[in-house]
C-alpha positions as CSV (number, residue, x, y, z in Angstrom):
1,X,-0.1,0.0,-0.1
2,X,2.9,2.5,1.0
3,X,4.9,1.5,-1.8
4,X,2.2,1.7,-4.6
5,X,1.4,5.3,-3.2
6,X,4.9,6.6,-3.5
7,X,5.1,5.1,-7.0
8,X,2.0,7.3,-7.8
9,X,3.4,10.5,-6.4
10,X,6.8,10.0,-8.0
11,X,5.1,9.2,-11.2
12,X,3.6,12.9,-10.9
13,X,6.6,14.6,-9.7
14,X,9.0,13.5,-12.5
15,X,8.4,15.0,-15.9
16,X,9.7,11.7,-17.6
17,X,6.8,9.3,-16.3
18,X,3.5,11.1,-17.0
19,X,0.3,9.4,-16.4
20,X,-2.7,10.6,-18.8
21,X,-5.7,8.6,-17.6
22,X,-8.2,8.8,-20.5
23,X,-9.2,5.1,-20.7
24,X,-9.1,1.8,-18.9
25,X,-6.9,-0.8,-20.3
26,X,-7.2,-4.6,-20.1
27,X,-3.5,-6.1,-20.2
28,X,-1.4,-6.4,-17.1
29,X,0.9,-3.6,-18.5
30,X,1.0,-1.2,-21.1
31,X,1.9,-3.0,-24.8
32,X,4.2,-0.2,-25.5
33,X,6.2,-0.5,-22.3
34,X,8.9,-3.3,-22.9
35,X,9.6,-5.7,-20.1
36,X,13.3,-4.6,-19.8
37,X,12.1,-1.1,-19.1
38,X,13.4,0.6,-15.9
39,X,9.8,1.7,-15.0
40,X,8.1,-1.6,-16.3
41,X,7.2,-3.0,-12.7
42,X,6.2,0.6,-11.4
43,X,3.9,1.1,-14.2
44,X,2.4,-2.6,-13.8
45,X,1.6,-1.8,-10.1
46,X,0.4,1.7,-10.8
47,X,-2.0,0.5,-13.4
48,X,-3.5,-2.6,-11.4
49,X,-4.5,0.0,-8.8
50,X,-6.2,1.9,-11.0
51,X,-3.9,5.0,-10.8
52,X,-2.5,4.7,-14.3
53,X,-4.9,3.6,-17.1
54,X,-3.1,5.0,-20.6
55,X,-4.9,6.1,-23.8
56,X,-8.3,4.9,-25.5
57,X,-5.8,2.4,-27.9
58,X,-4.7,0.7,-24.5
59,X,-1.1,2.2,-24.9
60,X,0.9,4.1,-22.3
61,X,3.0,6.5,-24.6
62,X,5.3,7.5,-22.1
63,X,7.3,9.6,-24.7
64,X,4.7,12.0,-25.2
65,X,4.4,15.1,-23.2
66,X,1.7,15.0,-20.5
67,X,-0.8,18.1,-20.4
68,X,-1.7,20.0,-17.3
69,X,-5.1,18.4,-17.5
70,X,-3.6,14.5,-17.8
71,X,-1.7,15.3,-14.6
72,X,-4.5,16.9,-12.7
73,X,-6.7,13.6,-13.5
74,X,-3.6,11.4,-12.0
75,X,-3.4,13.8,-8.8
76,X,-7.2,13.2,-8.4
77,X,-6.7,9.6,-8.9
78,X,-4.0,9.5,-5.9
79,X,-5.9,11.5,-3.7
80,X,-8.8,9.0,-4.1
81,X,-6.6,6.1,-3.6
82,X,-5.1,7.6,-0.5
83,X,-8.6,8.5,0.8
84,X,-9.9,5.1,0.3
85,X,-7.1,3.7,2.4
86,X,-7.7,5.9,5.3
87,X,-11.8,5.3,4.9
88,X,-11.1,1.5,5.1
89,X,-9.1,1.7,8.1
90,X,-11.9,3.7,9.6
91,X,-14.4,0.7,8.6
92,X,-12.0,-1.9,9.9
93,X,-11.9,-0.1,13.4
94,X,-15.3,0.6,13.5
95,X,-16.2,-3.1,12.7
96,X,-13.8,-4.6,15.3
97,X,-15.1,-2.1,17.8
98,X,-18.6,-3.6,17.3
99,X,-17.3,-7.0,17.5
100,X,-15.6,-6.3,20.8
101,X,-19.3,-4.9,22.1
102,X,-20.9,-8.4,21.9
103,X,-20.0,-11.7,23.2
104,X,-16.5,-13.1,21.6
105,X,-15.9,-16.8,21.3
106,X,-12.4,-18.2,21.1
107,X,-12.7,-18.2,17.3
108,X,-13.9,-14.6,17.4
109,X,-10.9,-13.9,19.8
110,X,-8.4,-15.1,17.2
111,X,-10.2,-13.7,14.2
112,X,-9.8,-10.1,16.0
113,X,-6.1,-10.9,16.6
114,X,-5.3,-11.5,13.1
115,X,-7.5,-8.5,12.2
116,X,-5.7,-6.3,14.7
117,X,-2.2,-7.6,13.2
118,X,-3.3,-6.6,9.7
119,X,-4.7,-3.2,10.9
120,X,-1.4,-2.6,12.8
121,X,0.5,-3.3,9.7
122,X,-1.4,-0.9,7.7
123,X,-1.4,2.0,10.1
124,X,2.4,1.4,10.7
125,X,2.6,1.9,6.7
126,X,0.7,4.9,6.9
127,X,3.3,6.6,9.4
128,X,5.5,7.5,6.6
129,X,3.0,9.3,4.5
130,X,3.5,12.9,6.0
131,X,6.2,14.0,3.4
132,X,3.6,12.4,0.5
133,X,0.7,14.1,1.6
134,X,2.6,17.7,1.8
135,X,3.5,16.9,-1.8
136,X,0.2,16.1,-2.7
137,X,-1.1,19.1,-1.0
138,X,1.3,21.3,-3.1
139,X,0.4,19.6,-6.3
140,X,-3.6,20.1,-5.8
141,X,-2.8,23.8,-5.2
142,X,-0.5,24.2,-8.4
143,X,-3.1,22.1,-10.8
144,X,-6.5,23.8,-8.8
145,X,-8.0,25.1,-11.9
146,X,-7.7,21.7,-14.1
147,X,-9.0,19.8,-11.4
148,X,-12.0,22.1,-10.9
149,X,-12.6,21.8,-14.6
150,X,-12.8,18.0,-14.3
151,X,-15.7,18.4,-11.7
152,X,-13.3,18.0,-8.6
153,X,-14.3,19.5,-5.3
154,X,-11.0,21.2,-4.8
155,X,-11.9,22.9,-1.6
156,X,-12.9,19.4,-0.2
157,X,-9.9,18.0,-1.5
158,X,-7.8,20.2,0.2
159,X,-9.7,19.7,3.5
160,X,-9.0,16.2,3.4
161,X,-5.5,16.3,2.5
162,X,-5.1,18.6,5.7
163,X,-7.0,16.4,7.7
164,X,-4.9,13.7,6.3
165,X,-2.0,15.2,7.3
166,X,-3.0,15.8,10.8
167,X,-3.5,12.3,11.2
168,X,-0.5,11.2,9.8
169,X,1.5,13.4,12.0
170,X,-0.5,12.1,15.0
171,X,0.6,8.6,14.0
172,X,4.3,9.6,13.8
173,X,4.4,11.3,17.1
174,X,2.6,8.2,18.7
175,X,5.3,6.2,20.7
176,X,5.2,3.0,22.4
177,X,4.0,3.3,26.2
178,X,7.6,1.7,27.5
179,X,10.7,2.1,26.1
180,X,13.2,-0.6,26.5
181,X,17.1,-0.2,26.1
182,X,20.1,-1.8,27.5
183,X,23.5,-3.5,27.3
184,X,25.0,-7.1,27.3
185,X,28.3,-7.9,28.4
186,X,30.6,-10.5,28.3
187,X,34.2,-10.7,30.2
188,X,36.8,-13.2,30.2
189,X,40.0,-12.9,32.5
190,X,42.7,-15.2,32.3
191,X,45.7,-14.8,34.6
192,X,49.0,-16.4,34.3
193,X,52.3,-16.8,36.1
194,X,55.6,-15.9,34.7
195,X,58.8,-17.8,35.9
196,X,56.5,-19.6,38.3
197,X,55.8,-16.3,40.3
198,X,52.1,-15.1,39.9
199,X,51.2,-11.7,38.8
200,X,49.2,-8.6,40.8
201,X,46.9,-6.4,39.0
202,X,46.0,-2.9,39.7
203,X,43.1,-4.1,41.9
204,X,45.2,-6.4,44.4
205,X,44.0,-9.6,42.9
206,X,46.6,-12.5,42.3
207,X,47.2,-13.7,38.6
208,X,48.0,-16.9,37.3
209,X,47.3,-19.1,40.5
210,X,45.0,-22.4,40.9
211,X,42.5,-22.4,43.4
212,X,45.1,-24.4,45.7
213,X,47.5,-21.9,45.1
214,X,49.9,-23.1,42.5
215,X,51.0,-20.9,39.7
216,X,49.4,-21.8,36.7
217,X,49.0,-20.7,33.2
218,X,46.2,-18.5,31.2
219,X,43.9,-21.8,30.6
220,X,43.9,-22.8,34.2
221,X,43.4,-19.5,35.7
222,X,40.3,-18.8,33.6
223,X,37.0,-16.7,34.6
224,X,34.1,-16.4,32.7
225,X,31.5,-13.5,33.3
226,X,28.4,-12.3,31.9
227,X,25.9,-9.5,32.8
228,X,22.8,-8.2,30.9
229,X,21.0,-4.9,32.0
230,X,17.3,-4.0,30.8
231,X,16.1,-0.6,31.3
232,X,12.7,0.1,30.9
233,X,11.4,3.9,31.0
234,X,8.0,5.4,30.5
235,X,7.5,7.6,27.5
236,X,4.8,9.8,28.6
237,X,5.3,13.6,27.9
238,X,3.6,15.2,30.7
239,X,3.2,14.2,34.3
240,X,5.6,11.8,36.3
241,X,8.3,10.0,34.5
242,X,9.6,6.5,35.8
243,X,12.6,4.3,35.0
244,X,14.1,1.3,36.3
245,X,17.1,-0.9,35.2
246,X,16.8,-4.7,36.1
247,X,20.3,-6.6,35.9
248,X,21.2,-10.2,35.4
249,X,24.5,-11.8,35.7
250,X,27.3,-13.3,37.8
251,X,29.5,-9.8,37.6
252,X,27.9,-8.5,41.0
253,X,29.1,-11.3,43.1
254,X,32.6,-11.5,41.3
255,X,33.6,-7.8,41.8
256,X,31.9,-7.8,45.4
257,X,29.0,-5.4,44.6
258,X,30.6,-2.6,42.6
259,X,32.9,-1.9,45.5
260,X,35.8,-4.2,44.2
261,X,38.3,-5.5,46.2
262,X,36.9,-8.5,47.1
263,X,39.6,-11.3,46.0
264,X,38.6,-15.3,45.6
265,X,40.5,-18.1,46.8
266,X,44.3,-17.4,47.2
267,X,43.5,-13.7,46.2
268,X,42.7,-14.3,42.8
269,X,39.3,-14.1,40.7
270,X,36.4,-16.4,41.5
271,X,33.4,-16.9,39.4
272,X,30.4,-15.4,41.4
273,X,27.2,-16.8,41.8
274,X,24.4,-16.0,39.1
275,X,22.3,-13.3,40.4
276,X,19.7,-10.5,39.6
277,X,19.1,-7.2,41.3
278,X,17.4,-4.2,40.6
279,X,19.9,-1.2,40.1
280,X,17.5,1.6,40.1
281,X,14.0,2.2,39.9
282,X,12.7,5.7,40.2
283,X,9.6,8.3,39.7
284,X,10.6,12.1,38.7
285,X,7.9,15.0,38.8
286,X,7.6,18.5,39.6
287,X,5.6,19.7,42.8
288,X,5.8,22.8,45.1
289,X,5.6,23.5,49.0
290,X,4.6,26.9,50.2
291,X,4.6,28.2,46.6
292,X,8.3,27.0,46.0
293,X,8.5,25.0,43.3
294,X,10.9,21.8,43.1
295,X,11.3,18.6,41.4
296,X,11.5,15.6,43.0
297,X,12.8,11.8,42.2
298,X,11.7,9.0,44.7
299,X,12.5,5.3,44.6
300,X,16.0,3.6,44.4
301,X,17.8,6.7,43.2
302,X,21.3,7.7,42.4
303,X,23.3,10.7,43.2
304,X,27.3,11.8,43.6
305,X,28.8,15.4,44.5
306,X,32.6,15.4,43.9
307,X,35.4,12.9,44.0
308,X,36.6,14.2,47.3
309,X,32.9,14.2,49.2
310,X,30.8,11.6,47.6
311,X,31.5,9.6,44.6
312,X,31.3,5.7,44.6
313,X,34.9,4.2,43.6
314,X,35.3,2.4,40.3
315,X,34.4,-1.5,40.7
316,X,37.4,-3.1,38.7
317,X,40.0,-1.7,36.2
318,X,38.9,-4.5,33.9
319,X,35.5,-4.1,33.4
320,X,34.2,-0.8,31.2
321,X,30.4,-0.1,31.7
322,X,28.6,3.0,32.0
323,X,26.1,2.0,35.0
324,X,29.1,0.7,37.0
325,X,31.5,3.8,36.2
326,X,29.4,6.7,36.5
327,X,30.5,7.4,40.0
328,X,27.3,7.3,41.8
329,X,25.8,5.9,44.9
330,X,22.8,3.8,44.8
331,X,20.4,4.4,47.6
332,X,16.4,3.9,48.6
333,X,15.3,7.3,49.0
334,X,14.7,10.5,47.8
335,X,16.2,13.6,46.0
336,X,14.6,16.9,45.9
337,X,15.8,19.6,43.5
338,X,15.1,23.4,44.4
339,X,15.8,26.3,41.8
340,X,16.4,29.5,43.5
341,X,17.4,32.2,41.3
342,X,20.1,30.7,39.2
343,X,21.1,28.4,41.9
344,X,20.4,25.1,42.4
345,X,19.7,23.0,45.8
346,X,19.4,19.3,46.0
347,X,18.4,17.7,49.1
348,X,18.6,13.9,49.2
349,X,18.2,11.3,52.0
350,X,18.2,7.3,51.9
351,X,19.8,3.9,52.9
352,X,21.8,1.3,51.2
353,X,21.1,-1.1,53.8
354,X,18.5,-3.0,51.5
355,X,20.5,-2.6,48.1
356,X,21.0,-6.0,47.7
357,X,20.5,-8.8,45.0
358,X,18.5,-11.7,45.1
359,X,21.5,-13.5,46.6
360,X,22.0,-10.8,49.3
361,X,25.3,-9.5,47.7
362,X,25.3,-5.4,48.4
363,X,25.1,-3.6,45.1
364,X,27.3,-0.7,46.7
365,X,28.8,-0.4,50.0
366,X,29.1,3.3,51.6
367,X,32.8,2.8,52.5
368,X,35.0,5.6,54.1
369,X,38.8,5.3,54.5
370,X,41.9,4.2,52.2
371,X,41.1,0.7,50.4
372,X,43.5,-2.0,49.3
373,X,45.9,-0.6,51.8
374,X,49.6,-2.3,51.0
375,X,51.3,-0.8,53.9
376,X,48.9,0.5,56.9
377,X,46.1,-1.2,58.7
378,X,43.9,2.0,58.8
379,X,40.2,1.0,59.7
380,X,37.4,1.5,57.1
381,X,34.1,2.5,58.2
382,X,30.9,1.3,56.5
383,X,27.5,3.3,56.9
384,X,24.1,2.4,55.7
385,X,22.0,5.6,56.0
386,X,22.6,9.3,54.9
387,X,21.1,12.8,54.7
388,X,22.9,15.7,52.3
389,X,22.7,19.0,50.8
390,X,24.2,20.1,47.7
391,X,24.2,23.9,46.6
392,X,25.5,24.8,43.2
393,X,25.8,28.3,42.9
394,X,27.0,30.3,39.7
395,X,29.6,33.1,40.1
396,X,29.7,35.3,37.1
397,X,29.3,33.5,33.8
398,X,32.5,31.8,34.1
399,X,32.3,30.0,37.2
400,X,30.5,28.1,40.1
401,X,30.9,27.4,43.5
402,X,29.6,24.0,44.7
403,X,28.7,23.4,48.6
404,X,27.8,20.3,50.2
405,X,26.9,18.7,53.7
406,X,26.5,15.1,54.4
407,X,25.7,13.0,57.5
408,X,26.3,9.3,57.3
409,X,25.1,7.1,60.0
410,X,25.3,3.3,61.0
411,X,24.6,1.3,64.2
412,X,27.7,-1.0,63.4
413,X,30.1,1.8,62.6
414,X,33.9,0.5,63.0
415,X,35.6,2.2,66.2
416,X,38.4,4.2,65.4
417,X,41.3,5.1,67.9
418,X,39.2,3.4,70.7
419,X,36.1,5.7,69.9
420,X,32.8,4.4,69.5
421,X,32.1,6.1,66.5
422,X,29.0,5.5,64.4
423,X,28.6,8.7,62.5
424,X,30.3,10.5,59.9
425,X,29.9,14.1,58.7
426,X,31.5,15.2,55.6
427,X,31.2,19.0,54.2
428,X,33.2,21.2,52.1
429,X,32.7,22.8,48.6
430,X,34.5,23.2,44.7
431,X,35.3,26.1,43.2
432,X,36.0,26.2,39.5
433,X,36.1,29.2,36.6
434,X,36.9,28.9,33.1
435,X,38.5,31.7,31.1
436,X,38.5,30.5,27.3
437,X,40.9,27.7,27.3
438,X,41.8,28.0,30.9
439,X,40.1,26.2,33.2
440,X,40.9,26.7,37.3
441,X,39.3,24.8,40.1
442,X,40.0,24.0,43.7
443,X,38.3,22.4,46.5
444,X,38.4,22.0,50.6
445,X,36.4,19.2,52.6
446,X,36.3,18.0,56.0
447,X,34.9,15.0,57.8
448,X,34.2,14.8,61.4
449,X,33.7,11.5,63.2
450,X,30.9,11.2,65.8
451,X,29.3,8.9,68.4
452,X,25.5,9.6,67.9
453,X,25.5,13.6,68.6
454,X,28.9,13.7,70.3
455,X,32.1,14.4,68.0
456,X,35.1,12.5,69.0
457,X,37.4,13.3,66.3
458,X,37.9,16.5,64.3
459,X,41.8,16.8,63.7
460,X,44.0,15.9,61.0
461,X,40.9,15.3,59.1
462,X,40.4,17.8,56.0
463,X,41.7,17.5,52.6
464,X,42.4,20.5,49.8
465,X,43.4,20.7,46.2
466,X,44.0,23.2,43.4
467,X,44.0,22.3,39.7
468,X,44.8,24.1,36.3
469,X,44.2,23.1,32.9
470,X,45.0,24.6,29.3
471,X,43.4,23.2,26.1
472,X,44.9,23.7,22.8
473,X,43.7,22.6,19.3
474,X,45.8,19.4,19.8
475,X,47.0,19.1,23.1
476,X,46.3,19.8,26.7
477,X,48.1,20.3,29.8
478,X,47.2,20.1,33.2
479,X,48.5,20.5,36.7
480,X,48.0,20.9,40.4
481,X,48.9,20.5,44.2
482,X,46.9,18.3,47.3
483,X,47.2,17.6,50.7
484,X,45.0,14.6,52.5
485,X,45.3,14.4,56.1
486,X,45.8,11.2,57.8
487,X,42.3,11.1,59.3
488,X,40.6,12.3,56.5
489,X,37.7,9.8,55.6
490,X,34.9,10.2,53.0
491,X,32.9,7.6,50.8
492,X,34.7,9.3,47.7
493,X,37.3,8.5,44.6
494,X,40.1,10.9,44.6
495,X,42.9,8.6,43.1
496,X,45.3,5.5,43.4
497,X,48.9,5.0,44.1
498,X,50.0,1.5,43.6
499,X,46.8,-0.7,44.4
500,X,46.1,1.6,47.4
501,X,42.9,4.0,46.7
502,X,42.0,7.1,48.3
503,X,45.2,7.4,50.0
504,X,45.7,9.6,53.2
505,X,48.5,11.4,54.7
506,X,50.3,12.6,51.7
507,X,50.7,15.9,49.8
508,X,52.4,16.5,46.7
509,X,52.0,17.9,42.9
510,X,50.7,16.3,39.6
511,X,50.8,17.2,36.0
512,X,49.7,15.4,32.7
513,X,48.5,16.5,29.5
514,X,47.7,14.5,26.0
515,X,49.3,15.7,22.2
516,X,48.1,14.5,18.9
517,X,50.9,13.5,16.9
518,X,48.5,13.2,13.9
519,X,45.0,12.6,13.1
520,X,45.3,8.9,14.3
521,X,47.7,9.0,16.9
522,X,47.7,10.5,20.3
523,X,50.1,10.3,23.1
524,X,49.2,10.9,26.7
525,X,51.3,11.3,30.2
526,X,51.0,12.2,33.6
527,X,52.6,12.2,37.0
528,X,52.4,12.3,40.7
529,X,55.2,13.1,43.2
530,X,54.3,12.9,46.8
531,X,55.9,13.0,50.3
532,X,54.4,11.7,53.7
533,X,52.3,14.6,55.4
534,X,52.6,13.7,59.3
535,X,55.1,11.0,61.0
536,X,52.6,10.6,63.9
537,X,50.4,8.3,61.0
538,X,53.1,6.3,60.0
539,X,52.1,3.1,61.7
540,X,48.4,3.2,60.0
541,X,49.1,4.7,56.7
542,X,52.8,3.5,56.1
543,X,53.9,7.2,55.3
544,X,55.7,9.4,57.3
545,X,57.4,13.0,56.6
546,X,60.4,10.9,55.0
547,X,58.5,8.8,53.0
548,X,58.6,9.4,48.8
549,X,55.9,8.4,46.2
550,X,56.9,9.2,42.6
551,X,54.5,7.7,39.8
552,X,54.2,8.5,36.3
553,X,52.4,6.8,33.3
554,X,52.4,6.9,29.5
555,X,50.1,5.9,26.9
556,X,50.0,5.8,23.1
557,X,46.8,5.4,21.2
558,X,46.6,4.5,17.4
559,X,43.1,4.8,15.5
560,X,44.2,2.6,12.4
561,X,40.4,3.3,11.3
562,X,36.9,4.1,12.6
563,X,36.5,0.9,14.1
564,X,39.7,-0.4,14.9
565,X,42.5,1.3,17.9
566,X,45.6,-0.2,19.4
567,X,46.6,0.9,22.8
568,X,49.9,0.9,24.7
569,X,50.4,2.1,28.2
570,X,53.0,1.9,30.8
571,X,52.4,3.0,34.9
572,X,55.1,3.0,37.5
573,X,54.8,3.7,41.2
574,X,57.6,3.9,43.5
575,X,57.7,4.0,47.3
576,X,60.8,4.9,49.1
577,X,61.5,5.3,53.0
578,X,58.5,3.9,54.3
579,X,57.5,4.6,57.8
580,X,59.7,2.1,60.5
581,X,56.8,1.0,62.3
582,X,55.9,-0.7,59.0
583,X,59.4,-1.8,57.9
584,X,59.7,-3.5,61.4
585,X,57.6,-6.4,60.1
586,X,59.9,-6.4,57.1
587,X,63.7,-5.3,58.2
588,X,65.7,-4.3,55.7
589,X,63.5,-3.2,52.9
590,X,61.7,0.3,53.2
591,X,60.5,0.6,49.5
592,X,57.7,-0.9,47.1
593,X,57.4,-0.7,43.5
594,X,54.4,-1.2,41.2
595,X,55.1,-1.5,37.4
596,X,52.1,-2.4,34.9
597,X,52.6,-2.5,31.0
598,X,49.2,-3.0,29.0
599,X,48.7,-3.9,25.3
600,X,45.4,-3.4,24.0
601,X,42.9,-3.6,21.1
602,X,39.6,-2.0,20.5
603,X,37.5,-3.0,17.6
604,X,34.0,-1.5,16.8
605,X,31.7,-4.4,15.8
606,X,29.1,-1.8,14.9
607,X,27.6,1.3,15.9
608,X,26.3,-0.5,19.2
609,X,29.1,-3.2,19.9
610,X,32.4,-3.2,20.5
611,X,35.5,-5.6,21.5
612,X,38.2,-5.1,23.9
613,X,41.4,-7.6,24.3
614,X,44.2,-6.3,26.5
615,X,46.8,-7.8,28.3
616,X,48.5,-6.4,31.4
617,X,51.9,-7.6,32.6
618,X,52.7,-7.1,36.1
619,X,56.2,-6.3,37.9
620,X,55.5,-5.5,41.5
621,X,58.0,-5.8,44.2
622,X,56.3,-5.2,48.0
623,X,57.3,-7.5,50.7
624,X,54.0,-5.7,52.7
625,X,51.7,-6.9,50.4
626,X,48.8,-8.8,52.1
627,X,47.7,-11.5,50.1
628,X,48.4,-15.5,50.0
629,X,51.3,-16.6,48.2
630,X,52.8,-13.1,48.3
631,X,56.8,-13.3,48.6
632,X,57.5,-9.7,47.4
633,X,57.5,-10.6,43.9
634,X,54.6,-10.5,41.4
635,X,55.6,-11.1,37.6
636,X,52.8,-12.8,35.9
637,X,49.9,-11.0,33.9
638,X,46.2,-10.8,33.2
639,X,44.3,-11.1,29.9
640,X,40.9,-9.5,29.6
641,X,38.6,-9.6,26.8
642,X,35.3,-7.8,26.7
643,X,32.4,-7.8,24.1
644,X,29.8,-5.0,24.8
645,X,26.5,-4.7,23.1
646,X,23.9,-1.9,23.4
647,X,20.2,-2.1,22.5
């Protein structure tokens, strides 16, 4: 139906293909149109549907120019055909409605299903008629006089075409009640020992060990993981909007509930149990309180503030996924957003104690303190409730100020320094300014440990940082300085040294940048140079004022074509003059070294699917490493393969 109408309209719009309609023919096609002519099939369809009839002698005479009256007849034929289609749909809909009003047998129901399917196909076919109807309206106006001379009610024709255009527009805008999207990921991790020595990856897992702890190769230390996420969202344009993401797979249990750092047997990876969890499910709507308008999101929601105050750690360095890597904590609660002038105030509250999978694995644990500590034994606190506010204030057209205060609470907070702390208050702000290609930023934050309403520690618990970034056409440069005191605690994500995440009791500079050597070749590099901040906390952090930490990295990306890229990277972090309280357990060695070399291939299978393969070789020397089978040296590697498909 749709194709026939397009053929008719094309016939009118193309001067070479005219359609004089003066008398009816009797054959399947016009005798003067050879079988091998490019328009043979199109003319046959148009004649069959009554849109082309030819001359009284039955010939088409395609080489003869058409008169305006002949074109007017063709326009009217197209209009009549289109109107019969829509009238037919109306009659089908009425007939189905009449049947539904009466008693329906099983056979009636099946017949209705078949009829509805055919009707839906016809309606779907009409969704693309908009442009065709618009063209037909233009033609009707152009040949108005000729149509009128043929006895056609031109005004009625114009009105019907306008009505048809409105109906088609509504069809084109019609959306399904629920939109479905998501992603499917397959991940393979294979570790190997080298020279009989296992490897150690950036997340603190041993590579190339058997469940019994023996060094093995890639085929024996093999972990297969899979996960599928299905996001359902309402498509309504007005009223409350909802969405939810259901996830199925075994990655959650493997990576420790999106917090990571949960080694399997002997410190390696172990395939988790298949599991199901609801990552988020919320409803958004606009409302007001005492005349103050606000927007609200209720349910299982997600939020973050900044890396030093409130931002979830990346679960693993070897699995890339937007849902896992967005830095947002999920919690059951609410987010209220108020717009006051040009400022935005978010108030949020909720708990994470019930944010678990069907098997009881926590999706994202609220944790504060250095994680994966390689040298010290600083305690990590866990919380399950929060109440916070985040205010963003524009400062001129170039900058903004972000202020936040969050209170974390738990009945099972781990005591620190002999206290009974069960609460943590984290507060501070970030300031950002942009002047053309130059961006400047900085921030200060503080954390106070509390037991109920009594502060038990509020000293040596702050962090501050400043950064600058300059962008060029083919390059960028950035640099900064930061100090993080030993008692600073926050569920954030402010960096990694070696395998230690969120390090404290350090101060130092950092710098980095990138340069496009060509349109296909990019090099990037960076470094960080820290020292211990306070010797009073060497026993818990491993760092004192004599400790030096030097870390640098370099990477190269080569885009061979739009689908294929090659990657090469190197990271080296060196610790020297570690604190004597830690060295006492490892006499004669006050240093540690972490080196990783990575080779990778990225291949885009399509616009919605990508395959990534990378191998990372480790060269680690650390006598303080707390994993089974340590021995101070780790020289094996990890092969990771990830196939991602979005839909």
